[in-house]
Each structure stands twice: as C-alpha cells, then as structure tokens.
C-alpha positions in Angstrom: 0.0 0.0 0.0 2.8 2.4 0.9 4.6 1.7 -2.3 1.5 2.4 -4.3 1.1 5.8 -2.6 4.8 6.6 -3.1 4.5 5.7 -6.8 1.5 7.9 -7.2 3.2 10.8 -5.5 6.3 10.4 -7.7 4.1 10.2 -10.8 2.2 13.3 -9.8 5.5 15.2 -9.2 6.9 14.2 -12.6 3.6 15.2 -14.3 3.6 18.6 -12.6 7.2 19.3 -13.5 6.3 18.8 -17.1 3.6 21.5 -17.0 5.9 24.5 -17.1 5.9 26.5 -20.4 8.6 25.9 -23.0 10.1 28.3 -25.5 8.4 28.4 -28.8 10.9 28.5 -31.7 10.3 31.8 -33.6 10.2 29.8 -36.8 7.2 27.7 -35.6 5.3 30.5 -33.9 2.2 32.0 -35.4 1.7 35.8 -35.7 -0.8 37.2 -33.3 -3.9 38.5 -35.1 -4.1 42.2 -35.8 -7.1 42.7 -33.5 -4.9 41.7 -30.5 -1.8 43.7 -31.5 -2.6 47.3 -30.4 0.6 49.4 -30.6 4.0 50.0 -32.2 3.2 48.6 -35.7 4.5 51.6 -37.7 7.5 53.9 -37.3 6.9 57.6 -36.7 8.6 59.7 -39.4 12.0 61.1 -38.5 12.5 58.9 -35.4 15.2 56.3 -35.1 13.6 52.9 -34.3 14.5 49.3 -33.5 12.5 46.1 -33.5 11.3 43.9 -30.7 9.9 40.5 -31.4 8.0 38.9 -28.5 7.1 35.2 -28.6 4.9 33.6 -26.0 5.9 30.1 -24.8 3.9 27.0 -25.4 2.6 24.7 -22.6 -0.3 23.8 -20.4 0.1 26.6 -17.8 -2.1 29.6 -18.8 -3.1 28.0 -22.0 -6.7 29.1 -21.8 -5.9 32.8 -21.3 -4.2 35.6 -23.3 -1.2 37.3 -21.7 -0.3 40.9 -22.3 2.8 42.7 -23.4 3.1 46.4 -22.5 5.9 48.6 -24.0 6.7 51.9 -22.5 3.5 51.9 -20.5 1.2 51.1 -23.5 -0.6 47.8 -24.1 1.1 46.5 -27.2 -0.4 43.0 -27.6 -2.5 40.2 -26.1 -0.8 36.9 -26.9 -2.0 33.3 -26.9 0.3 30.3 -26.6 2.8 30.0 -29.4 2.1 33.4 -30.8 4.6 36.2 -31.6 4.4 39.8 -32.5 6.8 42.3 -34.0 7.0 45.9 -32.6 8.7 49.0 -34.1 9.9 50.9 -31.1 11.7 54.2 -30.8 15.4 53.6 -30.1 16.7 54.1 -26.6 15.5 52.9 -23.2 12.5 50.5 -23.5 10.4 49.3 -20.6 8.7 45.9 -21.2 6.0 44.5 -19.0 4.3 41.1 -19.1 1.2 40.0 -17.2 -2.4 38.7 -17.4 -4.6 40.1 -20.1 -6.2 43.3 -18.7 -9.4 42.3 -20.7 -9.4 38.8 -19.2 -12.7 37.5 -17.7 -13.4 34.8 -15.1 -10.3 32.8 -14.1 -8.3 34.8 -16.7 -8.8 37.9 -14.6 -7.1 36.6 -11.5 -3.8 38.4 -10.9 -4.4 41.2 -13.5 -2.5 43.6 -11.3 0.7 41.5 -11.2 3.2 42.4 -13.9 6.8 41.5 -14.5 8.9 44.4 -15.8 12.3 44.5 -17.7 14.3 47.2 -19.2 16.4 47.1 -22.4 18.3 49.5 -24.5 17.4 49.4 -28.2 19.9 50.9 -30.8 18.6 52.3 -34.1 18.1 49.4 -36.6 18.6 46.8 -33.9 16.3 43.8 -33.5 15.9 42.1 -30.1 14.0 38.9 -29.3 12.1 38.3 -26.1 10.2 35.4 -24.6 7.0 35.6 -22.6 7.1 32.6 -20.2 4.9 31.5 -17.3 5.9 29.8 -14.0 3.9 27.0 -12.4 1.6 29.6 -10.7 0.8 31.4 -14.0 3.0 34.4 -13.2 4.4 35.9 -16.4 8.0 36.8 -17.1 9.6 38.5 -20.1 13.2 37.8 -20.9 15.7 37.8 -23.8 15.4 34.9 -26.2 17.8 33.0 -28.4 17.8 33.8 -32.1 16.2 30.5 -33.4 
C-alpha cells in the first residue's frame, strides 16, 4: 500500500514538473492576429527605431488565457500560446512588462495587477528577441530569447 502511494506521489511530481511553459521557436510560432496587436506597428517619421519580437511560450500553464505585453506603458499585444508579434519601437531605453490580459474574464482575470517588468536599450536598426514565459503559478516573465 505504501509503495502504491509513493509511486502515485512520484508520478504526480513528474507530471507537474512537465507542465511549465517551454520556449516556442520563432520559426514555428504564429503571428498574433491584428485585433490583438494594439501598438507599435508603424514607425513615426524622423524617429530612429529598432524592432522587438516577443514570442509567448507553449505549454499547459495559462493555455486558456491571453497574456499581455506592454511597451513603455502602452498595451502592445495580447498573446495566446505559441504566438509572436513584432513591434517597431523608438530607439533608446525601453520598458517591457508582461502579465495577465487586462481584458481577461473569469479565471483569466485573476492576478491582472501582477506584472513583471524588464528594461532594455534598443539601438537604431537593432532587433531584439524576447520570450514571454509562465511559471507554475501562472506568473508571467519576459526575458531575452535566443535567435532560433
């Protein structure tokens, strides 16, 4: 009996460990639809810009909810799992935030006030890749990604 309980506990721990989100290769991600990409899609005339590409991880955690990306205090996109979006941003200091979709309803509205924030410096003409990931509790993070 004890060995059956122990085996069940080990199986549950292994299953839960596998539920974390995993990076989505940029080449296999899909573009977020335009109705959920809300800012930084065109360059303002006469302003040096760079490009940010944000790709949301794939995985079970948070899979039923959109997660948001904010750039310099402006909601830029609401991403589903495996989606990415490209943003044309003024060069210089850039503030990125990731969190629950501010338009989320029901369970997707829990924790809407919790955001993770990162800063980066974007040079004119530079492209930087970022990854929106989720921990086991559904808390979002945004971090630099590999160029895949």
